[in-house]
C-alpha positions in Angstrom: 92.8 108.2 155.0 90.5 106.1 157.1 92.2 107.2 160.3 91.9 110.9 159.3 88.2 110.4 158.6 87.7 108.6 161.9 89.4 111.5 163.8 87.3 114.2 162.0 84.1 112.2 162.7 85.1 112.0 166.4 85.7 115.8 166.5 82.4 116.5 164.8 80.6 114.1 167.2 81.9 116.1 170.1 81.4 119.6 168.7 78.0 119.0 167.2 76.6 116.8 169.9 76.4 119.6 172.5 78.7 122.7 172.5 77.9 124.1 169.1 74.3 123.1 169.1 73.7 125.0 172.3 75.9 127.9 171.1 74.1 128.3 167.8 70.6 127.8 169.0 71.3 130.1 172.0 72.7 132.8 169.6 69.7 132.5 167.3 67.2 132.8 170.2 69.1 135.6 171.8 69.2 137.8 168.7 65.6 136.9 167.9 64.6 138.4 171.3 67.1 141.3 171.3 66.0 142.4 167.8 62.3 141.8 168.8 61.7 139.0 166.3 62.9 140.6 163.0 61.5 137.5 161.3 58.0 139.1 161.6 59.1 141.6 158.9 59.9 139.0 156.3 57.3 140.4 153.8 58.8 143.8 154.1 62.3 142.3 153.7 61.2 140.5 150.5 59.8 143.7 149.2 63.1 145.6 149.9 65.1 142.9 148.1 63.4 143.7 144.8 63.1 147.5 145.3 66.0 149.2 143.6 67.8 152.1 145.3 69.7 154.9 143.5 72.4 153.6 141.3 75.8 153.5 142.9 79.2 154.2 141.5 79.5 150.9 139.6 82.0 149.4 142.0 79.4 147.6 144.2 76.3 145.5 143.9 72.6 146.3 144.2 70.8 144.8 147.1 69.2 142.2 144.8 72.6 141.2 143.4 74.0 140.7 146.9 71.0 138.5 147.7 71.4 136.5 144.5 75.1 136.1 145.2 74.4 135.0 148.8 71.9 132.5 147.6 74.3 131.3 144.9 76.7 130.4 147.7 74.1 128.6 149.8 71.5 127.1 147.5 72.5 123.7 146.2 73.8 120.5 147.7 72.6 121.5 151.2 69.0 121.7 149.9 69.2 118.4 148.0 72.0 116.1 149.2 72.2 117.8 152.7 68.6 117.2 153.5 68.8 113.7 152.3 71.8 112.9 154.5 70.1 114.6 157.5 67.1 112.3 157.1 69.2 109.2 156.4 71.4 109.8 159.4 69.2 111.6 161.9 65.7 110.4 160.9 62.7 112.4 159.6 62.8 114.6 162.8 66.0 116.2 161.5 63.9 118.2 159.1 62.2 119.9 162.0 65.5 120.9 163.5 66.8 122.1 160.2 63.7 124.2 159.7 63.9 125.7 163.3 67.5 126.5 162.6 66.4 128.5 159.5 63.5 130.3 161.3 65.7 131.4 164.3 68.8 131.8 162.2 67.2 134.6 160.3 67.8 136.9 163.3 71.5 135.9 163.5 72.0 136.6 159.8 70.3 140.0 160.3 72.8 140.8 163.0 75.8 139.6 161.0 74.9 141.6 157.9 74.0 144.7 159.8 77.3 144.8 161.6 79.2 143.9 158.4 77.8 147.0 156.6 78.3 149.1 159.7 82.0 148.3 159.9 83.0 147.7 156.3 85.8 149.5 154.5 86.6 150.6 150.9 89.5 149.4 148.8 91.5 151.6 146.5 88.9 151.2 143.7 86.0 152.3 145.9 84.6 148.8 146.3 83.2 147.9 149.7 84.8 145.1 151.7 83.4 143.6 154.8 82.5 140.6 156.9 83.6 139.3 160.3 87.2 140.2 159.5 86.3 143.8 159.3 84.0 143.6 162.3 87.0 142.5 164.3 89.3 145.0 162.7 87.2 148.1 162.6 84.7 147.4 165.4 86.8 145.6 167.9 90.3 146.8 166.8 91.7 143.3 166.8 93.3 142.5 163.5 94.7 139.1 164.7 91.3 137.6 165.1 90.1 139.2 161.9 93.0 137.4 160.1 92.2 134.2 161.8 88.6 134.3 160.5 89.9 135.3 157.1 92.2 132.3 157.1 89.3 130.0 158.0 87.1 131.5 155.3 89.9 130.9 152.7 90.2 127.3 153.8 86.4 127.0 153.6 86.3 128.4 150.1 88.6 125.7 148.9 86.9 123.1 151.0 83.3 123.7 151.9 82.5 126.0 149.0 84.5 124.3 146.3 85.2 120.7 147.1 81.8 119.8 148.3 80.2 121.2 145.2 82.5 119.7 142.6 82.3 116.4 144.4 78.5 116.5 144.2 78.7 117.4 140.5 80.9 114.3 139.7 78.8 112.0 141.9 75.7 113.2 140.0 77.1 113.1 136.5 78.8 109.7 137.1 75.6 108.0 138.3 73.1 109.8 136.0 75.1 110.2 132.8 78.1 107.8 133.2 80.5 110.7 132.8 84.1 110.3 133.9 84.8 112.3 137.1 87.9 113.9 135.6 85.9 115.1 132.6 83.1 116.4 134.8 85.5 118.1 137.1 87.2 119.8 134.1 83.9 121.0 132.7 82.8 122.4 136.0 86.1 124.2 136.5 85.8 125.7 133.0 82.2 126.9 133.3 82.7 128.4 136.8 86.1 129.8 135.8 84.7 131.8 132.9 82.6 133.8 135.4 85.1 133.9 138.3 87.8 135.6 136.3 85.4 138.5 135.6 85.3 139.6 139.2 82.4 140.6 141.5 80.4 142.4 138.8 80.5 139.3 136.6 79.6 137.1 139.5 76.7 139.4 140.6 75.3 139.6 137.1 75.3 135.9 136.5 73.8 135.1 139.9 71.0 137.6 139.3 70.1 135.9 136.1 70.5 132.2 137.1 69.8 131.8 140.8 66.1 133.1 141.0 65.2 130.9 137.9 66.8 127.8 139.4 65.1 128.4 142.8 61.7 128.8 141.2 62.2 125.8 139.0 63.2 123.5 141.9 60.5 124.9 144.2 57.8 124.2 141.6 59.0 120.7 141.1 58.8 120.0 144.8 55.3 121.4 145.0 54.3 119.2 142.1 55.6 116.1 143.9 53.8 117.1 147.1 50.6 117.4 145.1 51.2 113.9 143.7 52.0 112.6 147.2 49.2 114.6 148.8 47.6 111.6 150.6 50.9 111.2 152.6 51.3 114.9 153.3 49.7 115.0 156.8 51.1 111.7 157.9 54.6 113.0 156.8 54.1 116.1 158.9 53.1 114.0 161.9 56.1 111.7 161.4 58.5 114.6 161.2 57.1 116.3 164.4 56.9 113.1 166.4 60.4 112.1 165.4 61.8 115.5 166.2 61.4 115.0 170.0 61.1 111.2 170.2 63.4 109.8 167.5 63.1 106.1 166.5 64.2 103.9 163.7 63.0 105.5 160.5 61.4 103.7 157.5 62.7 103.2 154.1 66.3 102.5 155.1 66.8 105.8 157.0 68.4 105.2 160.4 67.0 107.6 163.0 68.7 107.5 166.4 68.8 109.6 169.6 67.3 113.0 170.1 70.8 114.5 170.1 71.8 112.8 166.9 68.6 113.9 165.2 69.1 117.5 166.3 72.8 117.3 165.4 72.2 116.4 161.8 69.2 118.7 161.4 71.0 121.7 162.8 74.3 120.9 161.2 72.7 120.6 157.7 70.6 123.6 158.4 73.7 125.6 159.1 75.5 124.2 156.1 72.8 125.3 153.8 72.0 128.8 155.1 75.3 129.5 157.0 73.6 131.5 159.7 76.1 131.9 162.5 79.1 131.3 160.2 79.3 134.9 158.9 79.8 134.3 155.2 76.6 136.1 154.3 78.0 139.2 155.9 80.9 139.2 153.4 78.5 139.5 150.5 76.2 141.9 152.3 79.1 144.4 152.6 79.4 144.6 148.8 76.0 146.3 148.6 75.8 149.8 147.3 73.2 150.7 150.0 74.3 152.9 152.9 71.6 151.6 155.3 72.8 148.7 157.4 69.3 147.7 158.4 68.0 147.6 154.9 70.8 145.3 153.7 70.4 143.2 156.9 66.7 142.6 156.1 67.4 141.7 152.5 70.2 139.3 153.5 67.9 137.8 156.1 65.6 136.7 153.2 68.3 134.4 151.9 67.9 132.2 155.0 64.1 132.3 154.6 64.2 131.1 150.9 67.1 128.7 151.5 66.1 126.8 154.6 62.6 127.8 155.7 61.2 127.2 152.2 63.4 125.0 150.1 64.9 122.7 152.7 61.5 122.2 154.2 60.0 121.3 150.7 62.9 118.9 150.0 62.3 117.2 153.4 58.6 116.9 152.9 59.1 115.4 149.4 61.5 112.9 150.9 59.3 111.8 153.7 56.1 111.6 151.7 57.9 109.4 149.2 59.2 107.2 152.0 55.6 106.7 153.2 54.1 106.1 149.8 57.0 104.3 148.0 59.2 102.7 150.7 60.6 100.3 148.2 62.2 103.1 146.3 64.4 104.0 149.2 65.8 100.5 149.8 69.5 100.0 149.1 70.1 103.7 148.5 73.0 105.5 150.1 72.6 108.4 152.5 72.5 111.0 149.6 70.0 109.1 147.5 66.7 109.7 149.3 66.0 112.9 147.3 66.9 111.1 144.0 64.5 108.3 144.9 61.7 110.8 145.5 62.3 112.7 142.3 62.2 109.4 140.3 58.4 109.8 140.4 58.4 113.2 138.8 56.2 113.0 135.7 58.8 114.6 133.4 62.5 113.7 133.2 62.4 112.5 136.9 66.0 111.8 138.1 67.5 113.6 135.1 65.7 116.8 136.1 67.0 116.5 139.7 70.5 115.8 138.4 70.5 118.9 136.1 69.2 121.0 139.0 71.9 119.7 141.3 74.6 120.4 138.7 73.3 123.9 138.1 73.0 124.7 141.8 76.5 123.4 142.5 78.0 125.5 139.7 76.4 128.7 141.0 77.6 127.8 144.5 81.1 127.4 143.2 80.8 130.9 141.7 79.3 132.5 144.9 81.9 130.9 147.2 84.7 132.0 144.9 83.9 135.6 145.9 83.8 134.8 149.6 87.3 133.2 149.3 88.5 136.1 147.2 87.5 138.6 149.9 89.2 136.6 152.6 92.3 136.3 150.4 92.3 140.1 149.8 92.0 140.7 153.5 95.0 138.5 154.3 97.2 139.7 151.4 96.2 143.3 151.0 94.6 142.7 147.5 97.9 141.3 146.1 97.9 138.3 143.7 94.1 138.1 143.3 94.5 136.4 139.9 96.7 133.7 141.5 93.9 133.0 144.0 91.3 132.7 141.2 93.5 130.2 139.3 94.1 128.1 142.4 90.3 128.1 143.1 89.5 127.0 139.6 92.1 124.2 139.9 90.7 123.1 143.2 87.3 122.6 141.5 88.9 119.9 139.4 90.8 118.4 142.4 87.7 118.3 144.5 85.9 116.3 141.9 87.6 113.0 142.9 87.6 113.3 146.8 85.5 110.8 148.8 82.0 112.0 149.7 82.2 111.0 153.4 85.4 112.9 154.0 84.0 116.0 152.2 80.9 116.2 154.3 82.7 115.6 157.6 85.3 118.3 156.8 82.4 120.6 156.0 81.0 120.2 159.5 84.4 120.7 161.1 85.3 123.8 159.2 81.8 125.3 159.9 82.4 124.7 163.6 85.7 126.6 163.7 84.2 129.6 161.7 81.2 129.9 164.1 83.3 130.8 167.2 85.0 134.1 166.1 81.8 135.2 164.2 79.4 134.7 167.1 81.9 136.3 169.6 82.0 139.4 167.4 78.2 139.6 167.3 77.9 139.6 171.1 80.7 142.1 171.6 79.2 144.5 169.0 75.6 144.0 169.8 75.2 147.6 171.2 75.3 148.8 167.6 72.4 146.7 166.5 68.8 147.8 165.8 66.0 146.6 163.6 64.6 150.0 162.6 65.3 150.6 158.9 64.5 154.3 159.3 66.9 154.8 162.3 
């Protein structure tokens, strides 16, 4: 196991220390300029996300349901544990790079989701199916690459979307509540499974009810902590900015290093939490009942805004202000414990509140990613044996509960890397179809 972990770390070190950093940031910058900075329309995009259209035929989701499902698949461990590991391994400056990835990544997500709706297909029931697989199949007439991406997505569903979340649940419940990992894994599989077996309508309905509430609750708790830590707010901002371009050893046990390492962890964690450039948001976007690609692209773009630009930034600021005010609380904590240390100063419930948030986010992520994996499975098999996939996914939730945390996160970065390549290639090859005018 140690040799496998060492190999994966080496692969990630190469991929994320140069090639993919430049590819992703270059892609984000390119589409930001090509689409004339669509991020400037974020307020309009937020308004569109809560403005209902005419009711569809019942086989697809409203734009708000697609947004909620997308957020379900991304909000969670990336915003809590991911930001903590980014700061611990890359220093406070990693927060800046994570934030920049979110700002610029909004344009890439816009492009992904626009093209996904543009080239989606319908199945026999009338439900839309889309994503990079269909961009390759219907837009570029290359089924082989579409199947390759679908295969990667299926692996990611069982690994990134499933294992990471169930592992985080058991880590949390074990430390906070002394719960046996096998029991925690079983309960997580049961709760998520009850929703998963109901299909996309069940997933969309649950996500619409739970995800906005969880997001507001977590954001409010972060704002409260920043009010309590207000004397360290400006020093924290200065520390983040200075470390972003001139990293040095961080305080409170965090080990900042070189500029490339700081950028590597910030961008990699930013990508993990918002998935801009991976293409998974495009799969959910295609399920929308809207017939306007630009409308859905703007709505899907807001997922990156809420996920990374707002929530990851707030998590990072909470961590760094706590490091400055209470450095003793970060001593002898592991790389995933900086957020936990900060939330211990919350006036009500403290660490218990954070633990409950993490568990709830992880379960919604399990549910959201089950749909992404299901769409990949359907593409690869022609919609055959969907129930078998759902059973396998639910079982994997339990299996993932006992895997080592280091291996899980390193595998996450590696799978993300392989998914980026076919998705970004499709975006550039199909860019002539893109526009940012919702009325066009």
